[in-house]
C-alpha positions, -999 to 999 in steps of 0.1 A, spaced: 194 -454 173 224 -445 152 200 -438 123 179 -415 144 210 -394 153 220 -392 116 185 -380 107 186 -355 136 220 -342 125 207 -337 90 176 -318 102 197 -296 124 221 -288 96 192 -279 73 176 -256 99 209 -240 108 215 -230 72 180 -222 61 167 -201 90 196 -175 88 190 -171 51 153 -165 55 157 -140 84 184 -121 65 157 -111 39 135 -94 65 157 -64 73 162 -58 35 125 -55 29 120 -32 59 148 -9 46 133 -8 11 100 4 26 118 32 45 135 43 13 103 47 -6 83 66 20 68 97 6 37 119 8 11 114 -18 -18 139 -23 -51 120 -27 -84 134 -39 -111 123 -14 -148 125 -22 -175 112 2 -191 84 -18 -213 58 -1 -194 26 5 -164 38 -15 -149 67 5 -167 78 36 -157 103 63 -143 138 61 -114 156 75 -107 145 111 -135 118 109 -134 81 108 -128 69 73 -141 37 57 -152 22 24 -137 1 -3 -117 29 -19 -103 39 15 -93 3 24 -76 0 -10 -56 31 -3 -45 17 30 -33 -15 14 -13 5 -11 2 26 17 11 -5 36 29 -20 5 46 12 -6 53 31 26 34 61 12 19 87 36 -13 103 24 -24 139 24 -61 138 18 -76 167 -3 -114 169 4 -134 182 -25 -162 174 -49 -158 150 -78 -154 177 -104 -129 196 -83 -108 165 -76 -109 156 -113 -97 191 -123 -70 190 -96 -58 156 -109 -57 169 -145 -37 199 -134 -13 179 -114 -24 194 -80 -31 159 -66 -13 127 -73 -41 102 -70 -78 101 -74 -94 66 -72 -130 75 -78 -127 79 -116 -140 54 -141 -125 49 -176 -138 67 -206 -122 72 -240 -122 110 -234 -105 107 -201 -80 83 -215 -69 110 -239 -60 133 -210 
C-alpha cells in the first residue's frame, strides 16, 4: 500500500509540473497568429477541380483547400481577384496580386 502511495505521489508531481508547461505554450502560439494577420491578394481562376466558384459563390477545389490551410497556419486573410489566367499572371508579374497558385514552373517564368 505504501508503494502505491509513493507511485501516486510521483505521478501527481509529474502531472502538476508538466501540464502547466504544456498549456503555457498555447497562448503564445495564438498571440503569434494574431501578430501575423494580414490581407493577401490572391489571383483566382475558375479551373476544374483546382479552383471552382466565383465571387460570392461557394468555393472548392484542391487549390482553394490549399489556400485555406495556408490561411489557417499563417492567419492571412484573402482578397480574391477573379480574372483569366493571363490576366492573373500579368498582375502577379506587375506586383498587383501577391499570390497566384495556378502557375506551373517553366525556365522562362523562373527568370521573371
